[in-house]
C-alpha positions as CSV (number, residue, x, y, z in Angstrom):
1,X,-33.7,169.4,50.9
2,X,-36.5,166.8,50.7
3,X,-38.4,169.0,48.2
4,X,-35.3,169.5,46.1
5,X,-34.9,165.7,45.9
6,X,-38.5,165.4,45.0
7,X,-38.3,167.9,42.2
8,X,-35.1,166.3,40.9
9,X,-36.8,162.9,40.8
10,X,-39.8,164.4,39.0
11,X,-37.5,166.0,36.4
12,X,-35.7,162.7,35.8
13,X,-39.0,160.8,35.4
14,X,-40.5,163.4,33.0
15,X,-37.4,163.4,30.8
16,X,-36.9,159.6,30.9
17,X,-40.6,159.0,30.0
18,X,-40.5,161.5,27.1
19,X,-37.2,160.0,25.7
20,X,-38.6,156.4,26.1
21,X,-41.7,157.3,24.1
22,X,-39.6,158.4,21.2
23,X,-37.0,155.7,21.5
24,X,-35.1,154.7,18.3
25,X,-34.0,151.3,19.7
26,X,-30.9,150.9,17.5
27,X,-27.6,152.5,16.6
28,X,-27.2,154.9,13.7
29,X,-23.7,155.8,12.6
30,X,-20.4,154.0,12.3
31,X,-19.1,156.2,15.1
32,X,-21.7,154.7,17.5
33,X,-20.9,151.2,16.2
34,X,-17.3,151.6,17.0
35,X,-18.1,152.7,20.6
36,X,-20.5,149.7,20.8
37,X,-17.8,147.3,19.7
38,X,-15.4,148.7,22.3
39,X,-18.2,148.2,24.9
40,X,-18.6,144.6,23.8
41,X,-14.9,144.0,23.8
42,X,-14.5,145.3,27.4
43,X,-17.6,143.3,28.5
44,X,-16.6,140.0,26.9
45,X,-12.8,140.0,26.6
46,X,-11.7,142.7,29.0
47,X,-9.8,144.7,26.4
48,X,-10.3,147.8,24.3
49,X,-9.4,146.5,20.9
50,X,-12.2,146.0,18.4
51,X,-12.9,144.4,15.0
52,X,-12.3,147.2,12.5
53,X,-14.5,148.2,9.5
54,X,-12.8,146.6,6.5
55,X,-11.4,147.8,4.2
56,X,-12.1,151.4,5.4
57,X,-10.7,151.1,9.0
58,X,-13.1,153.9,10.0
59,X,-12.5,155.5,13.4
60,X,-9.9,152.8,14.5
61,X,-6.1,152.7,14.4
62,X,-3.7,149.8,14.2
63,X,-1.6,149.2,17.3
64,X,2.1,149.4,17.4
65,X,3.2,146.7,17.0
66,X,0.2,145.4,15.0
67,X,-1.8,142.7,16.7
68,X,-1.9,139.2,15.4
69,X,-5.7,139.1,15.5
70,X,-5.8,142.4,13.4
71,X,-8.0,144.1,16.0
72,X,-7.5,147.9,16.3
73,X,-8.0,150.6,18.9
74,X,-11.0,153.0,18.6
75,X,-10.2,156.6,18.2
76,X,-12.8,157.5,20.8
77,X,-12.1,157.5,24.5
78,X,-12.5,154.5,26.8
79,X,-14.9,156.4,29.2
80,X,-18.2,155.6,27.4
81,X,-17.5,152.0,26.7
82,X,-16.8,151.4,30.4
83,X,-19.9,153.2,31.5
84,X,-22.1,151.4,28.9
85,X,-21.2,147.9,30.0
86,X,-24.3,147.5,32.2
87,X,-26.5,148.4,29.3
88,X,-24.7,145.9,27.1
89,X,-25.5,143.2,29.8
90,X,-29.2,144.3,29.9
91,X,-29.4,143.9,26.1
92,X,-27.7,140.5,26.4
93,X,-30.4,139.5,29.0
94,X,-33.2,140.8,26.8
95,X,-32.1,138.7,23.9
96,X,-33.4,135.5,25.5
97,X,-36.8,137.0,26.3
98,X,-37.9,137.2,22.7
99,X,-37.5,134.7,19.8
100,X,-34.7,135.3,17.4
101,X,-37.2,135.8,14.6
102,X,-38.8,138.8,16.5
103,X,-35.4,140.5,17.0
104,X,-34.4,140.1,13.4
105,X,-37.8,141.3,12.2
106,X,-37.4,144.3,14.4
107,X,-34.0,145.1,12.8
108,X,-35.7,144.8,9.3
109,X,-38.6,147.1,10.4
110,X,-36.2,149.6,11.9
111,X,-34.0,149.5,8.8
112,X,-31.1,149.5,11.2
113,X,-27.6,149.5,9.8
114,X,-26.1,147.5,12.7
115,X,-25.3,144.7,13.3
116,X,-24.1,144.6,9.7
117,X,-25.4,141.6,7.6
118,X,-23.1,138.6,8.0
119,X,-23.9,135.6,5.8
120,X,-21.9,133.4,8.1
121,X,-23.9,134.3,11.2
122,X,-26.8,132.2,12.3
123,X,-30.2,133.9,13.0
124,X,-29.6,133.5,16.7
125,X,-26.3,135.3,16.5
126,X,-27.8,138.1,14.4
127,X,-30.7,138.4,17.0
128,X,-28.2,138.6,19.8
129,X,-26.4,141.5,18.1
130,X,-29.7,143.4,17.6
131,X,-30.7,142.9,21.3
132,X,-27.3,144.0,22.6
133,X,-27.4,147.2,20.6
134,X,-31.0,147.7,21.7
135,X,-29.8,147.7,25.3
136,X,-27.1,150.2,24.5
137,X,-29.6,152.5,22.8
138,X,-31.0,153.3,26.3
139,X,-27.6,154.6,27.5
140,X,-27.9,158.2,26.5
141,X,-31.6,158.2,27.5
142,X,-30.5,157.8,31.1
143,X,-27.4,160.0,30.7
144,X,-29.6,162.9,29.4
145,X,-32.2,162.4,32.1
146,X,-29.5,162.5,34.8
147,X,-28.0,165.6,33.0
148,X,-31.4,167.3,33.7
149,X,-31.0,166.5,37.4
150,X,-27.4,168.0,37.4
151,X,-28.6,171.0,35.5
152,X,-31.4,171.6,37.9
153,X,-28.9,171.4,40.8
154,X,-26.7,174.1,39.2
155,X,-29.6,176.5,38.5
156,X,-31.0,175.9,42.0
157,X,-27.7,176.7,43.7
158,X,-27.0,179.8,41.6
159,X,-30.3,181.5,41.2
160,X,-31.7,180.5,44.6
161,X,-35.2,179.5,43.4
162,X,-36.7,176.2,42.5
163,X,-39.4,177.1,40.0
164,X,-37.3,178.9,37.4
165,X,-34.6,176.2,37.9
166,X,-37.2,173.5,37.2
167,X,-38.7,175.3,34.2
168,X,-35.3,176.1,32.7
169,X,-34.3,172.5,33.0
170,X,-37.5,171.4,31.3
171,X,-36.9,173.9,28.5
172,X,-33.5,172.3,27.9
173,X,-34.6,168.7,28.3
174,X,-37.8,168.9,26.2
175,X,-37.2,171.9,24.0
176,X,-33.6,171.5,22.8
177,X,-31.6,169.0,20.7
178,X,-30.8,167.1,23.9
179,X,-34.0,165.1,23.3
180,X,-33.1,163.6,19.8
181,X,-29.5,163.1,20.9
182,X,-30.8,161.0,23.9
183,X,-31.7,158.4,21.2
184,X,-28.2,158.0,20.0
185,X,-25.0,156.3,21.3
186,X,-22.8,159.3,20.6
187,X,-20.3,160.3,23.2
188,X,-21.3,164.0,23.5
189,X,-24.2,163.5,26.0
190,X,-21.9,161.7,28.5
191,X,-19.2,164.3,28.2
192,X,-21.9,166.9,28.7
193,X,-23.1,165.1,31.9
194,X,-19.5,165.1,33.2
195,X,-19.2,168.8,32.6
196,X,-22.5,169.5,34.4
197,X,-21.5,167.3,37.3
198,X,-18.2,169.2,37.6
199,X,-19.9,172.6,37.6
200,X,-22.6,171.4,40.0
201,X,-19.9,170.1,42.4
202,X,-18.0,173.3,42.3
203,X,-21.2,175.4,42.7
204,X,-22.3,173.5,45.8
205,X,-18.8,173.5,47.3
206,X,-18.6,177.3,47.0
207,X,-22.2,178.3,47.8
208,X,-23.4,175.8,50.5
209,X,-23.8,177.1,54.1
210,X,-21.3,174.5,55.2
211,X,-18.3,174.4,53.0
212,X,-17.7,171.0,51.5
213,X,-14.1,170.9,50.2
214,X,-14.4,167.2,49.2
215,X,-16.8,168.3,46.4
216,X,-13.8,169.8,44.6
217,X,-12.4,166.3,44.4
218,X,-15.6,165.0,42.9
219,X,-15.7,167.9,40.4
220,X,-12.1,167.0,39.4
221,X,-13.1,163.4,38.9
222,X,-16.0,164.4,36.7
223,X,-13.8,166.7,34.6
224,X,-11.1,164.0,34.3
225,X,-13.6,161.4,33.3
226,X,-15.0,163.8,30.6
227,X,-11.5,163.7,29.1
228,X,-11.6,159.9,29.0
229,X,-14.9,160.1,27.2
230,X,-13.8,162.8,24.7
231,X,-10.4,164.3,24.3
232,X,-11.9,167.6,23.3
233,X,-13.2,167.9,26.9
234,X,-9.7,169.2,27.8
235,X,-10.9,172.5,26.4
236,X,-13.1,172.8,29.6
237,X,-10.3,172.4,32.0
238,X,-8.9,176.0,32.2
239,X,-12.4,177.5,32.9
240,X,-13.3,174.8,35.4
241,X,-10.0,175.3,37.2
242,X,-10.7,179.0,37.5
243,X,-14.2,178.3,38.7
244,X,-12.9,175.9,41.4
245,X,-10.3,178.3,42.6
246,X,-11.9,181.7,42.2
247,X,-15.6,181.0,41.6
248,X,-16.6,182.1,45.1
249,X,-14.6,185.4,45.0
250,X,-16.6,188.6,45.1
251,X,-15.1,192.1,45.2
252,X,-16.4,193.7,48.3
253,X,-18.4,197.0,48.1
254,X,-19.3,199.6,50.7
255,X,-22.6,198.7,52.2
256,X,-24.3,199.7,55.4
257,X,-26.9,197.0,55.2
258,X,-26.2,193.3,55.2
259,X,-25.7,191.7,51.8
260,X,-26.7,188.2,50.6
261,X,-23.7,185.9,50.9
262,X,-22.3,183.3,48.6
263,X,-22.7,185.1,45.3
264,X,-26.4,184.2,45.0
265,X,-29.1,186.3,43.3
266,X,-29.8,189.6,45.0
267,X,-33.4,190.7,45.3
268,X,-33.1,194.0,43.4
269,X,-36.7,195.1,43.8
270,X,-39.8,194.4,45.7
271,X,-41.4,193.3,42.5
272,X,-38.7,190.7,41.9
273,X,-38.8,189.5,45.5
274,X,-42.5,188.5,45.1
275,X,-42.2,187.1,41.5
276,X,-42.3,183.5,42.8
277,X,-44.4,182.3,45.7
278,X,-42.7,181.3,48.9
279,X,-43.6,177.7,48.3
280,X,-40.8,177.7,45.7
281,X,-38.2,179.1,48.1
282,X,-36.6,175.7,48.8
283,X,-33.5,175.1,50.8
284,X,-31.7,177.4,53.3
285,X,-31.9,181.1,53.0
286,X,-28.4,182.6,52.4
287,X,-26.8,184.0,55.5
288,X,-25.9,187.8,55.6
289,X,-22.3,188.8,56.0
290,X,-20.9,191.7,58.0
291,X,-20.6,195.1,56.3
292,X,-17.2,195.7,54.6
293,X,-15.4,198.8,53.4
294,X,-15.1,199.6,49.8
295,X,-12.3,197.8,47.9
296,X,-11.5,195.7,51.0
297,X,-10.2,192.2,50.2
298,X,-12.6,189.3,50.5
299,X,-11.4,187.7,53.7
300,X,-13.2,184.5,53.0
301,X,-10.9,183.6,50.2
302,X,-7.2,183.3,51.2
303,X,-4.2,182.2,49.2
304,X,-4.1,178.9,51.2
305,X,-7.7,178.3,50.2
306,X,-7.0,178.9,46.6
307,X,-4.1,176.4,46.7
308,X,-6.2,173.8,48.5
309,X,-9.0,174.1,46.0
310,X,-6.6,173.9,43.1
311,X,-5.0,170.8,44.5
312,X,-8.3,169.0,45.3
313,X,-9.6,169.7,41.8
314,X,-6.4,169.1,39.9
315,X,-5.2,165.8,41.3
316,X,-8.1,163.7,39.8
317,X,-7.7,165.6,36.5
318,X,-4.0,164.8,36.4
319,X,-4.6,161.1,37.1
320,X,-7.0,161.0,34.1
321,X,-4.4,162.8,32.0
322,X,-1.7,160.3,33.1
323,X,-4.0,157.4,32.1
324,X,-4.5,159.0,28.7
325,X,-0.8,159.5,28.1
326,X,-0.1,155.9,29.2
327,X,-2.8,154.6,26.8
328,X,-1.4,156.5,23.9
329,X,2.1,155.1,24.6
330,X,0.8,151.6,25.1
331,X,-1.3,151.5,21.9
332,X,0.4,153.9,19.5
333,X,4.0,154.0,20.7
334,X,4.0,157.7,21.7
335,X,2.6,159.7,24.6
336,X,1.3,162.3,22.3
337,X,-0.2,160.1,19.6
338,X,-3.9,159.4,19.5
339,X,-6.5,157.5,17.7
340,X,-7.1,160.5,15.4
341,X,-3.5,160.7,14.2
342,X,-3.9,158.4,11.2
343,X,-7.5,159.2,10.4
344,X,-8.3,161.0,7.1
345,X,-10.0,163.8,9.0
346,X,-7.1,164.1,11.4
347,X,-6.8,166.9,14.0
348,X,-7.3,170.0,11.9
349,X,-8.6,173.5,12.7
350,X,-9.0,174.7,9.2
351,X,-12.5,176.4,9.3
352,X,-12.5,180.2,9.6
353,X,-13.9,180.9,13.1
354,X,-16.4,183.4,11.7
355,X,-17.6,180.8,9.2
356,X,-18.1,178.2,12.0
357,X,-19.9,180.8,14.2
358,X,-22.2,181.7,11.3
359,X,-22.9,178.0,10.9
360,X,-23.6,177.4,14.6
361,X,-26.0,180.3,14.9
362,X,-27.4,181.3,11.5
363,X,-27.4,178.3,9.1
364,X,-30.7,176.6,8.6
365,X,-29.1,173.1,8.8
366,X,-27.1,173.6,12.0
367,X,-28.2,176.8,13.7
368,X,-28.4,176.2,17.4
369,X,-31.5,178.2,18.2
370,X,-33.4,176.7,15.2
371,X,-32.9,173.3,16.7
372,X,-33.2,174.4,20.4
373,X,-35.7,177.2,20.3
374,X,-36.6,176.9,24.0
375,X,-33.1,178.2,24.9
376,X,-33.6,181.5,23.1
377,X,-34.3,183.5,26.4
378,X,-30.7,182.7,27.4
379,X,-29.7,185.7,25.2
380,X,-31.5,188.0,27.6
381,X,-30.6,186.0,30.7
382,X,-26.9,186.6,30.4
383,X,-27.1,190.1,31.9
384,X,-29.0,189.2,35.1
385,X,-26.8,186.2,35.5
386,X,-23.6,188.3,35.4
387,X,-25.2,191.1,37.5
388,X,-26.2,188.7,40.3
389,X,-23.6,186.0,40.0
390,X,-20.6,187.8,38.7
391,X,-17.7,185.5,38.9
392,X,-19.4,182.2,38.7
393,X,-21.7,183.4,35.9
394,X,-18.6,184.7,34.0
395,X,-17.0,181.3,34.4
396,X,-20.0,179.5,32.9
397,X,-20.0,182.0,30.0
398,X,-16.3,181.4,29.6
399,X,-16.9,177.6,29.4
400,X,-19.4,178.1,26.7
401,X,-17.5,180.6,24.6
402,X,-14.1,178.8,24.8
403,X,-15.5,175.5,23.6
404,X,-17.7,177.3,20.9
405,X,-14.7,179.1,19.5
406,X,-12.6,175.9,19.3
407,X,-15.4,173.9,17.6
408,X,-16.0,176.8,15.2
409,X,-12.5,176.3,13.9
410,X,-12.7,172.5,13.7
411,X,-12.5,171.0,10.2
412,X,-15.7,169.1,10.7
413,X,-17.6,171.6,12.8
414,X,-21.1,170.5,11.7
415,X,-20.7,167.1,13.3
416,X,-22.3,165.1,10.5
417,X,-25.9,164.5,9.5
418,X,-27.5,164.3,12.9
419,X,-30.1,166.6,14.4
420,X,-28.5,170.0,15.2
421,X,-24.9,171.0,15.8
422,X,-23.6,167.8,17.5
423,X,-20.1,169.2,18.2
424,X,-21.4,171.8,20.7
425,X,-23.9,169.3,22.2
426,X,-22.0,169.0,25.5
427,X,-22.1,172.7,26.3
428,X,-25.5,173.8,25.1
429,X,-27.1,172.8,28.4
430,X,-25.2,175.7,30.1
431,X,-27.6,178.0,28.3
432,X,-30.3,176.9,30.6
433,X,-28.6,178.7,33.5
434,X,-29.1,182.2,32.1
435,X,-32.7,181.1,31.1
436,X,-33.3,180.5,34.8
437,X,-31.9,184.0,35.7
438,X,-34.1,185.5,33.0
439,X,-37.2,184.1,34.7
440,X,-36.0,185.1,38.2
441,X,-35.4,188.7,36.9
442,X,-39.1,189.1,36.2
443,X,-42.0,186.6,36.1
444,X,-44.7,188.7,34.5
445,X,-47.4,187.7,32.1
446,X,-45.3,188.1,29.0
447,X,-42.6,185.8,30.3
448,X,-45.1,183.2,31.4
449,X,-46.6,183.1,27.9
450,X,-43.1,183.1,26.3
451,X,-42.0,180.1,28.4
452,X,-45.2,178.2,27.6
453,X,-45.0,178.9,23.8
454,X,-41.2,178.1,23.6
455,X,-41.6,174.9,25.6
456,X,-44.4,173.6,23.4
457,X,-42.8,174.7,20.2
458,X,-39.4,173.4,21.3
459,X,-40.9,170.0,22.2
460,X,-42.7,169.8,18.8
461,X,-39.4,170.5,17.0
462,X,-37.7,167.7,19.0
463,X,-40.4,165.2,18.2
464,X,-40.0,166.1,14.6
465,X,-36.3,165.6,14.9
466,X,-36.9,162.1,16.5
467,X,-39.2,161.1,13.7
468,X,-36.6,160.0,11.2
469,X,-33.3,158.2,11.0
470,X,-30.7,160.8,10.1
471,X,-28.5,158.2,8.4
472,X,-31.4,157.2,6.3
473,X,-31.9,160.8,5.4
474,X,-28.3,161.0,4.3
475,X,-28.5,157.8,2.3
476,X,-31.7,158.7,0.5
477,X,-30.7,162.3,-0.5
478,X,-27.0,162.3,-0.7
479,X,-25.6,158.9,-1.7
480,X,-28.3,157.4,-3.9
481,X,-26.5,156.7,-7.2
482,X,-29.7,156.5,-9.2
483,X,-30.0,160.3,-9.6
484,X,-29.7,163.8,-8.3
485,X,-32.1,164.3,-5.3
486,X,-30.6,167.4,-3.9
487,X,-29.8,171.0,-4.9
488,X,-26.0,171.2,-4.9
489,X,-24.1,174.3,-4.2
490,X,-21.7,173.6,-7.1
491,X,-21.7,172.1,-10.6
492,X,-19.8,168.8,-10.3
493,X,-19.0,168.9,-14.1
494,X,-17.1,172.2,-13.9
495,X,-15.9,172.7,-10.4
496,X,-12.5,171.1,-9.6
497,X,-12.7,171.3,-5.8
498,X,-15.7,168.8,-5.5
499,X,-13.9,166.5,-7.9
500,X,-11.0,166.3,-5.4
501,X,-13.2,166.2,-2.3
502,X,-16.0,163.9,-3.3
503,X,-16.2,160.7,-5.4
504,X,-17.7,161.4,-8.8
505,X,-18.6,158.3,-10.9
506,X,-20.0,157.7,-14.4
507,X,-23.4,156.1,-14.5
508,X,-24.4,152.9,-16.2
509,X,-26.8,154.1,-18.9
510,X,-29.0,151.0,-18.5
511,X,-29.4,151.0,-14.8
512,X,-28.5,154.5,-13.7
513,X,-26.2,153.1,-11.0
514,X,-22.7,154.3,-10.4
515,X,-19.9,152.4,-12.1
516,X,-17.5,151.6,-9.3
517,X,-13.9,150.9,-10.1
518,X,-12.9,147.2,-9.6
519,X,-9.8,145.2,-9.9
520,X,-10.2,143.0,-13.0
521,X,-8.6,139.9,-11.5
522,X,-9.9,139.9,-7.9
523,X,-13.1,141.9,-8.4
524,X,-12.4,144.0,-5.3
525,X,-13.2,147.7,-5.2
526,X,-10.3,150.0,-6.0
527,X,-10.3,152.7,-3.3
528,X,-8.0,155.2,-5.0
529,X,-9.5,158.0,-7.1
530,X,-12.9,157.3,-5.7
531,X,-14.8,155.7,-2.9
532,X,-18.0,153.6,-2.9
533,X,-21.1,155.6,-1.9
534,X,-21.2,154.0,1.6
535,X,-18.0,155.7,2.5
536,X,-18.3,158.8,0.4
537,X,-17.1,162.0,2.1
538,X,-20.5,163.7,2.5
539,X,-21.2,167.1,0.8
540,X,-22.5,168.3,4.1
541,X,-22.7,171.9,3.0
542,X,-25.6,171.1,0.7
543,X,-27.7,170.2,3.8
544,X,-26.6,173.1,6.0
545,X,-27.2,176.1,3.8
546,X,-30.0,175.1,1.5
547,X,-33.4,174.7,3.1
548,X,-34.7,172.4,0.4
549,X,-31.9,169.9,1.3
550,X,-32.1,170.4,5.1
551,X,-33.8,168.0,7.5
552,X,-36.6,170.5,7.9
553,X,-37.8,169.8,4.4
554,X,-36.6,166.2,3.8
555,X,-37.9,164.8,7.1
556,X,-41.4,165.9,6.1
557,X,-40.9,164.2,2.7
558,X,-39.8,161.0,4.4
559,X,-42.8,161.1,6.7
560,X,-45.1,161.4,3.6
561,X,-43.4,158.3,2.2
562,X,-44.4,156.4,5.3
563,X,-41.0,156.4,6.9
564,X,-40.4,156.9,10.6
565,X,-37.9,156.0,13.4
566,X,-40.1,155.3,16.4
567,X,-39.3,152.0,18.0
568,X,-42.6,151.3,19.6
569,X,-44.4,151.6,16.2
570,X,-41.9,149.2,14.7
571,X,-42.6,146.9,17.7
572,X,-46.3,146.9,16.9
573,X,-45.6,146.1,13.3
574,X,-43.4,143.2,14.4
């Protein structure tokens, strides 16, 4: 137990240190800014409503009835703003430790979008906004490091050995897109942590020597809170419910010799049993169970136990669901309305599933294993996982596949311009579990070399992904009105579909800038028939399927131009 805690602590420190060294120190997208404004509203006014983006009203919805102060409700869940309040307070405290000039110079050096320039704000007010967002930029750093601890716990319980669990978690934490996403304020990392905590709680409850039924309650609380963070976390619930109720079930087979209990890894050969030194055999050895007859029922799992587990897991989830329904009714006038209901993107599953799957695995701009190469051994680890951990392993696989299929059909499956496929961010950590089983199956020279190479290569890929601001990449190559900087998949002069999907403007022959439609009397932009570049619906396909437009090529170009997104280098320049 003590050694497990020591290894978990070491993992947390390694991941936190790596993430701190590549810190961005600011927010990137309007999605993150809305979550920050919700955090600020809760911390300062004790309410969820925020100042909307005007005139776009991005990611917010008016309340019913409309508020007198014109504040609106974010479309994102309240879970992350609540959890991030301590980081907001830290940023608030840090603001007084440096002069306002330093904070404002940092914002200029970082080329940060937020806080947005406000001519009516004093330098001190601007600096306070920069510092508060700086504090919140640490949120996912800690969330992702804690996710590594939870992931290690899952692997340790299921595969029974600490070294492969430790290495598999490192491969995820340092060799996957988890690293660059630890720099953001997106909600996927926290939803992913809640999922891992739920799986960890269920695994320990089912596989510990002493049954701990109360862990089903904690697992239900984690799953319920995930739904408060992101509504799409409800997709996890069926598989988590089955894991909680049936995850420990194992069909009995006829055996004369005692079998390892608790659905842990069986030592299938003498070679496998000595693959890892005894020093890594941490924790209690699984207890043998009495021989049973073929096809005999598993007496350990009774109907009453199933009902008890179901109740313990479900009650916290139902409470979270009741809170969501109450919030919908309070803010939007209907139990089944949501913050997405009036958004242009809406709730639409219009992508052909095969097209989404192709994008998630094969496209150069969003392919999972291109951005998380250290998780490639998971492909070969599925078989030993299912062979040695049948029911629970199948449950983990079901969690991954169910969410993947749903996201493959989502209208905006790529998840924007960030590093890798953001919309499956919260499930990709589950791939580390079969990676651990792959190492347990055989720890020969080839696999030692493969782990070393993949870990080094994966870490290099993630540092490259951290090197640039993905919003700056979007602005430079996809919204600059001065000229064509990308290789489009279509001809905007002949194709009608892009004309309907994207804003196309004539250019001023003298300046080359887009001529934006304005009201002649008021001078305000007319947002019908076209949008200004800052809110232009992005031609995301151009960056997904064309390597010249992808981050792999363009980040290198940005580095050659002297651009980077490392906070500590900006700090030195300040």
